[in-house]
C-alpha positions as CSV (number, residue, x, y, z in Angstrom):
1,M,71.4,38.5,-62.5
2,Q,71.5,39.7,-58.9
3,K,71.0,37.2,-56.1
4,S,69.2,39.9,-54.0
5,R,66.3,39.9,-56.6
6,I,65.7,36.1,-56.1
7,S,63.4,34.5,-53.6
8,N,64.3,30.9,-54.3
9,R,66.0,29.7,-51.1
10,I,68.4,27.2,-52.7
11,L,69.8,29.9,-54.9
12,R,70.0,32.4,-52.1
13,S,71.9,29.8,-49.9
14,L,74.8,29.6,-52.4
15,S,78.0,31.5,-51.8
16,D,78.5,34.5,-54.1
17,Q,81.2,32.6,-55.9
18,D,79.0,29.6,-56.5
19,F,76.0,31.7,-57.5
20,E,78.1,33.5,-60.2
21,L,78.7,30.1,-61.8
22,L,75.0,29.8,-62.5
23,A,73.9,33.4,-62.8
24,P,74.8,34.0,-66.5
25,Y,72.7,31.0,-67.6
26,L,69.6,31.4,-65.4
27,E,66.6,32.1,-67.5
28,E,63.5,33.7,-66.1
29,V,60.4,31.7,-66.8
30,E,56.6,31.9,-66.2
31,M,55.1,28.7,-64.8
32,P,51.3,28.6,-65.1
33,S,49.2,26.0,-63.4
34,R,49.8,22.5,-64.9
35,Y,53.1,23.7,-66.4
36,P,55.1,20.5,-67.2
37,I,58.6,20.5,-65.7
38,A,59.3,16.8,-66.3
39,R,57.5,13.8,-67.8
40,P,58.1,10.1,-67.0
41,D,61.0,8.6,-69.0
42,T,61.5,11.8,-71.1
43,L,64.9,13.4,-71.5
44,L,65.4,16.2,-69.0
45,E,66.4,19.6,-70.5
46,H,66.3,22.0,-67.6
47,V,66.6,22.4,-63.8
48,Y,64.0,24.7,-62.3
49,F,64.2,27.0,-59.3
50,P,60.7,28.4,-58.5
51,D,60.5,31.9,-57.0
52,S,56.7,31.5,-56.4
53,G,53.9,29.0,-56.9
54,I,53.6,25.4,-55.9
55,G,54.6,22.3,-57.8
56,A,54.0,18.6,-57.3
57,V,56.0,15.5,-57.9
58,M,53.5,12.8,-58.8
59,S,53.7,9.0,-59.1
60,V,52.0,7.7,-62.2
61,L,50.5,4.3,-62.8
62,P,50.5,2.5,-66.2
63,D,46.8,3.3,-66.5
64,G,47.4,7.0,-66.0
65,K,46.2,7.3,-62.4
66,K,48.3,9.8,-60.5
67,A,49.0,10.8,-56.8
68,E,51.1,13.5,-55.3
69,A,54.3,12.1,-53.7
70,G,55.9,15.5,-52.8
71,M,55.4,19.2,-53.0
72,F,57.9,22.0,-53.8
73,G,58.0,25.7,-54.2
74,S,60.5,28.6,-53.6
75,E,62.4,26.5,-51.1
76,G,63.8,24.1,-53.6
77,F,64.7,22.9,-57.1
78,V,63.5,20.1,-59.5
79,P,64.2,17.6,-60.8
80,T,66.5,16.7,-57.9
81,S,68.0,13.7,-59.7
82,T,69.8,16.0,-62.1
83,I,72.3,16.8,-59.4
84,I,73.5,13.2,-59.4
85,G,73.8,13.1,-63.2
86,D,70.5,11.5,-64.1
87,K,68.7,12.8,-67.2
88,V,65.3,11.0,-66.9
89,V,62.8,10.5,-64.1
90,P,60.0,7.9,-63.7
91,Y,57.5,10.4,-62.4
92,L,55.6,13.5,-63.4
93,I,56.5,17.0,-62.2
94,E,54.2,19.9,-62.8
95,M,53.0,23.2,-61.3
96,Q,49.8,23.1,-59.2
97,V,49.6,26.8,-58.4
98,A,51.0,29.3,-61.0
99,G,54.3,31.0,-60.3
100,R,57.5,32.1,-61.8
101,G,61.1,31.3,-61.4
102,Y,64.4,30.4,-63.1
103,R,65.7,27.5,-65.1
104,I,69.1,26.5,-66.3
105,S,70.0,23.8,-68.8
106,V,71.0,20.4,-67.3
107,D,74.3,20.6,-69.2
108,R,75.1,24.1,-67.9
109,M,74.3,22.9,-64.4
110,R,76.6,20.0,-64.7
111,E,79.4,22.1,-66.0
112,A,79.0,24.5,-63.1
113,T,79.1,21.7,-60.5
114,K,82.4,20.5,-62.0
115,Q,84.0,23.9,-61.3
116,S,83.2,24.0,-57.6
117,A,83.4,21.4,-54.9
118,T,80.9,23.3,-52.7
119,L,78.2,24.1,-55.3
120,Q,76.5,20.6,-55.0
121,V,76.3,20.7,-51.2
122,P,73.0,22.6,-50.8
123,F,71.4,20.7,-53.7
124,I,72.3,17.3,-52.0
125,K,71.0,18.6,-48.7
126,F,67.7,19.5,-50.4
127,M,67.5,16.0,-51.9
128,H,67.7,14.7,-48.3
129,V,65.0,17.1,-47.1
130,F,62.7,16.2,-50.0
131,A,63.1,12.5,-49.3
132,V,62.1,13.2,-45.6
133,Q,59.0,15.0,-46.9
134,V,58.1,12.1,-49.2
135,S,58.5,9.6,-46.3
136,Y,56.2,11.7,-44.1
137,T,53.6,11.8,-47.0
138,A,53.7,8.0,-46.9
139,L,53.3,8.0,-43.1
140,A,50.4,10.5,-43.3
141,N,48.7,8.4,-46.0
142,A,49.1,5.2,-43.9
143,K,48.4,6.4,-40.4
144,F,46.4,9.6,-40.4
145,R,42.7,10.3,-41.1
146,V,41.8,12.3,-44.2
147,E,41.1,15.5,-42.3
148,K,44.6,15.5,-40.7
149,R,46.2,14.8,-44.1
150,L,44.3,17.7,-45.5
151,A,45.4,20.0,-42.7
152,R,49.1,19.0,-43.4
153,W,48.6,19.6,-47.1
154,I,47.1,23.0,-46.5
155,L,49.9,24.0,-44.2
156,M,52.5,22.9,-46.8
157,C,50.7,25.1,-49.4
158,H,50.6,28.0,-47.0
159,D,54.3,27.7,-46.4
160,R,55.0,28.1,-50.1
161,V,52.3,30.6,-51.2
162,R,52.8,32.8,-48.1
163,A,49.2,34.0,-48.3
164,D,46.1,33.1,-46.4
165,V,44.0,32.5,-49.5
166,L,44.6,29.3,-51.5
167,E,42.9,29.2,-54.9
168,I,42.4,25.5,-55.6
169,T,39.4,23.4,-56.3
170,H,38.1,20.5,-54.3
171,E,38.5,18.3,-57.4
172,Y,42.2,19.1,-57.6
173,I,42.8,18.6,-53.9
174,A,41.2,15.1,-54.3
175,F,43.4,14.4,-57.2
176,L,46.6,15.3,-55.4
177,L,45.7,13.5,-52.2
178,G,44.5,10.5,-54.0
179,I,41.1,10.5,-52.4
180,R,37.5,10.9,-53.5
181,R,36.0,14.4,-53.9
182,P,33.3,13.8,-51.3
183,S,36.0,12.9,-48.8
184,V,37.6,16.3,-49.4
185,T,34.3,18.1,-48.9
186,T,33.8,16.2,-45.6
187,A,37.3,16.9,-44.4
188,L,37.0,20.6,-45.2
189,H,33.8,20.8,-43.2
190,V,35.7,19.2,-40.3
191,L,38.4,21.8,-40.4
192,E,35.7,24.6,-40.8
193,G,33.9,23.1,-37.7
194,H,37.1,23.6,-35.7
195,K,37.3,27.2,-37.1
196,L,40.7,26.6,-38.7
197,I,39.7,27.5,-42.3
198,R,36.9,28.8,-44.5
199,S,36.2,27.0,-47.7
200,N,34.4,28.5,-50.7
201,R,34.1,27.3,-54.2
202,G,37.7,27.0,-55.5
203,T,39.2,28.7,-52.5
204,V,40.5,27.7,-49.0
205,I,41.0,30.5,-46.5
206,I,43.3,29.9,-43.6
207,I,42.0,31.6,-40.4
208,N,44.0,29.8,-37.6
209,R,47.5,28.6,-38.7
210,K,48.6,27.5,-35.2
211,G,45.3,25.6,-34.8
212,L,46.0,23.8,-38.1
213,E,49.4,22.8,-36.9
214,R,48.0,21.4,-33.7
215,F,45.2,19.6,-35.6
216,A,47.8,17.9,-38.0
217,A,49.1,16.2,-34.8
218,G,52.6,15.3,-35.9
219,C,52.2,14.6,-39.6
220,Y,53.4,18.1,-40.3
221,G,56.5,19.8,-39.0
222,L,59.5,17.5,-39.0
223,P,60.4,17.9,-42.8
224,E,60.0,21.6,-42.4
225,R,62.3,21.7,-39.4
226,E,64.8,19.5,-41.3
227,F,64.9,22.1,-44.1
228,E,65.6,24.9,-41.6
229,R,68.3,22.9,-39.9
230,L,70.2,22.2,-43.1
231,L,69.3,25.0,-45.5
232,G,67.9,27.9,-43.4
233,A,68.8,30.6,-45.8
234,S,66.4,33.5,-45.5
235,A,64.1,34.6,-48.3
236,P,62.7,38.1,-48.7
237,E,59.7,38.9,-46.6
238,T,56.4,38.7,-48.4
239,D,53.3,40.4,-47.2
240,V,50.6,38.0,-46.2
241,A,47.4,38.7,-48.0
242,P,44.6,40.0,-45.8
243,L,41.6,37.9,-45.1
244,P,38.6,38.8,-47.2
245,S,35.6,40.1,-45.2
246,A,33.0,37.5,-44.3
């Protein structure tokens, strides 16, 4: 396993010595949409490092209702609690947008961390960054209008997909944001009215990234800057998909 072939930014941030502790046990894995990474109160078997795609950490109510608490992709790893020795989580983790990546057994991960005092450092930093993201999700939900929350969510997807075309339905956006589908449609029309996106059936096309950042008005950006401050390891450049013709 060569680190140069990997896009996951946590794995790329490791020293060569620390990476070699994990490399023999990293298994390549396809992660289709809705791929289950962890289920509530179920024994964890693997730690995942996505190279592509988008995943969600979702809070789950006893009646089965769910809402997204945090988003992850090639910048991180899940479940984060494995790094502190936990083997169960109270939430659901699954892929939203199909991707691929690597996984390692929880036991192998734990053995590797025992062999190096530095291996855990980037993982603990990511736990902090992810907590900051979750806190800003709570802030956005409490203090920002739906269209600004949607702008933030689209920007976060754009960061991870690294393409201007997001293939995701209105129904799934509503599910993840915990809002009604008509509210998603209305919010998308607001963003289209500002010429920030185009929205088709099952597709959101970003046409003005900088404008989206301005429109999000402070509910996007700080967690992303915190990641770069603490874990700013570079990932391979990925070509941005061209915009389809009108």
